[in-house]
C-alpha positions as semicolon CSV with decimal commas, in nm:
position;residue;x (nm);y (nm);z (nm)
1;K;0,992;-0,701;-1,207
2;M;0,710;-0,464;-1,277
3;I;0,441;-0,449;-1,002
4;L;0,186;-0,249;-1,201
5;N;-0,006;-0,374;-1,498
6;P;-0,259;-0,085;-1,537
7;Q;-0,448;-0,242;-1,839
8;Q;-0,480;-0,581;-1,687
9;N;-0,588;-0,441;-1,348
10;A;-0,838;-0,201;-1,510
11;D;-0,986;-0,489;-1,718
12;S;-1,014;-0,707;-1,418
13;L;-1,212;-0,423;-1,245
14;K;-1,414;-0,359;-1,563
15;I;-1,318;0,013;-1,566
16;P;-1,119;0,217;-1,821
17;K;-0,743;0,238;-1,773
18;D;-0,740;0,621;-1,714
19;I;-1,001;0,591;-1,444
20;Y;-0,799;0,301;-1,286
21;L;-0,488;0,526;-1,292
22;R;-0,682;0,811;-1,138
23;I;-0,813;0,604;-0,846
24;L;-0,471;0,443;-0,800
25;G;-0,323;0,798;-0,793
26;K;-0,550;0,890;-0,506
27;A;-0,461;0,574;-0,310
28;V;-0,093;0,653;-0,366
29;S;-0,136;1,017;-0,242
30;Q;-0,319;0,872;0,068
31;T;-0,040;0,623;0,124
32;Q;0,227;0,892;0,114
33;V;0,055;1,062;0,411
34;D;-0,003;0,722;0,586
35;I;0,364;0,628;0,560
36;K;0,460;0,946;0,749
37;D;0,184;0,877;1,007
38;M;0,303;0,512;1,033
39;E;0,664;0,636;1,099
40;T;0,531;0,865;1,380
41;A;0,299;0,590;1,528
42;L;0,556;0,306;1,534
43;P;0,821;0,445;1,779
44;I;0,546;0,544;2,026
45;A;0,362;0,207;1,985
46;D;0,040;0,360;1,861
47;F;-0,093;0,022;1,764
48;D;-0,449;0,156;1,697
49;K;-0,312;0,386;1,430
50;I;-0,082;0,118;1,279
51;Q;-0,376;-0,126;1,266
52;S;-0,606;0,133;1,101
53;I;-0,339;0,231;0,839
54;S;-0,235;-0,129;0,758
55;H;-0,606;-0,222;0,735
56;R;-0,660;0,063;0,481
57;W;-0,358;-0,041;0,284
58;K;-0,482;-0,407;0,269
59;G;-0,814;-0,294;0,126
60;D;-0,691;-0,024;-0,107
61;Y;-0,419;-0,242;-0,270
62;D;-0,639;-0,549;-0,273
63;N;-0,904;-0,341;-0,463
64;M;-0,643;-0,194;-0,696
65;R;-0,500;-0,542;-0,767
66;I;-0,155;-0,455;-0,629
67;T;-0,131;-0,784;-0,440
68;T;0,236;-0,741;-0,349
69;L;0,143;-0,445;-0,128
70;S;-0,178;-0,580;0,003
71;M;-0,007;-0,901;0,118
72;I;0,253;-0,713;0,319
73;A;-0,019;-0,490;0,461
74;R;-0,215;-0,800;0,553
75;E;0,086;-0,947;0,738
76;M;0,153;-0,618;0,911
77;N;-0,219;-0,592;1,014
78;Q;-0,201;-0,948;1,153
79;E;0,122;-0,876;1,340
80;V;-0,046;-0,573;1,507
81;K;-0,344;-0,780;1,607
82;S;-0,140;-1,068;1,749
83;S;0,212;-1,001;1,892
84;R;0,259;-0,628;1,841
85;D;0,625;-0,682;1,781
86;K;0,753;-0,338;1,679
87;E;1,060;-0,475;1,508
88;K;0,862;-0,711;1,290
89;I;0,611;-0,432;1,205
90;A;0,906;-0,205;1,124
91;G;1,038;-0,481;0,889
92;F;0,700;-0,502;0,711
93;L;0,686;-0,122;0,677
94;S;1,035;-0,118;0,529
95;K;0,940;-0,386;0,271
96;F;0,606;-0,208;0,202
97;K;0,794;0,120;0,140
98;D;1,043;-0,030;-0,102
99;I;0,765;-0,176;-0,312
100;F;0,551;0,140;-0,276
101;F;0,831;0,355;-0,412
102;Q;0,866;0,126;-0,707
103;L;0,484;0,158;-0,761
104;E;0,514;0,540;-0,750
105;T;0,777;0,533;-1,028
106;E;0,574;0,287;-1,238
107;L;0,258;0,489;-1,188
108;A;0,432;0,811;-1,293
109;A;0,553;0,632;-1,615
110;A;0,206;0,486;-1,682
111;V;0,039;0,829;-1,642
112;K;0,286;0,981;-1,885
113;G;0,206;0,698;-2,126
């Protein structure tokens, strides 16, 4: 199942599709860095960093209308604030990465047109 609908998302944001794809591309580049930071932060229980990154993902992907990713980020953010269960957070990160890698593929295809 496709997770990216560039035209529909751009329309919902009232911006041209090419601009939507450019903004999404920037968010995706930032997320690639964030994932590495998250994988460093998790083993050492740097919950501040995990909370900050998951908070950014929640906002970015909410704004970009990629609700599958923003929902996982929201759950991860909630987990960090409440129980700080590293295994649960790792589970959310793994789920997030699976969908994110699919998004990267779909974005590359959309940019090619």
